[in-house]
N, C-alpha and C positions, 0 to 999 in steps of 0.2 A: 362119226369116227372114220377114219380111213379107213378103205378094205386092204385086204393083205397084199394084192399086188402093187396099190399105191404107195402102202406103207414099205416096202420091200425096195419099192422104184427110189422112193426121196430118200429112205435110209441110207442105201447103198451110196447116193450123189452126195452126201452129207458125211457119211463116214471115208469117203473118198477121199472129200475136199478137206476134210479133218487132216486126213493121214497125212496127204502133201504139207497142209503148212504146220505140223509136227515136225515132219522130218526135216524141212528147212531151218526150222528154229533149234531143232535138236544138230543140226551144224556148227552152228553159233554157239548154244549155250552147254553142248557136250551132255546130250541124254539121248536113250534109244527109243525108236519107236518102231512097231512093229504090228502091221496090219494081218490077221491071219485067222479064216474062216469065222469071218464077218467081227472080230472081236478087234479090239483096237488096245494094245499097251503102251503105256510109256513108264520108260525105268530108269531112276536116277540111282549114278552110283556114290557120290556127294550132294548131300545128306541122303544114304540110299534111300529108294520110294517106290513104289509101283501103282498108278492111277490105270484102269481100266476101265474103258468104252464100250460098250456092247449095246445091240438091239433087243429088245423083247418083245417080240412079234406079238405075242398072244395080249400083250395091253397096248400095244401099236406105240410104245416109248423105246426113248433111249436114256438108258443107264450109265449115269458114270460111278465110279467106285475112285476116292480121291482124299486126302488127311482122312481115313477110319470114317469117312462119311458115303453116304447115297444119294447122289442126285438125280430124279426123274422126269426127263424132257420130254414133253407132247408135242406133236403138231401143231403150227399155229397157222393154218391158212392165210390169215391176214398176211403175214410178215413173209409167209414160204420159207419157215424153218423149222426148226425143235427150239422150242425154248423151254425157258424152265419157269412154272406158273408161278406167280405171282411178282415176280422181278423182269420176267419178261427175258432175258438172257439168253443168249441164243446158244448154240452147241460150242460155237467158237469163242466166245466170248464167257463162257463158264471155263472151258478147258483155259483160256488163257491167265484169267484170274486166278486158278489155283496152280499154273505151273509156276506163275510168277510170285506167288507166296512161297511155293516150295522152294524155288531159287533166292529168291530174296532182292529178285531186279524186274524192271517191268520187261517181259515177253508180249510182245504184237503176235498174232496169228490170221 
């Protein structure tokens, strides 16, 4: 398991990268992204919805709340990314999938 300092370093890097990717996509697909105090929110007006991505330092995971479900991603040293156990989808891939599902069109992050 990552120590707290490693987790913070990797998490900050991943969250910043995800935030920038979502902001670019938001300009094209008209949704808002805000990174505040380590938590990232994605808000859609049509249809209305809110996704939240947040670090959970005690368990060294990044949690995503989207479509009334929770996804818990672990650090994978082999791929050097936070991934969803079982599918091995990265943080970007999970978010791209759920944003795409919500909008009904393919969004690439």
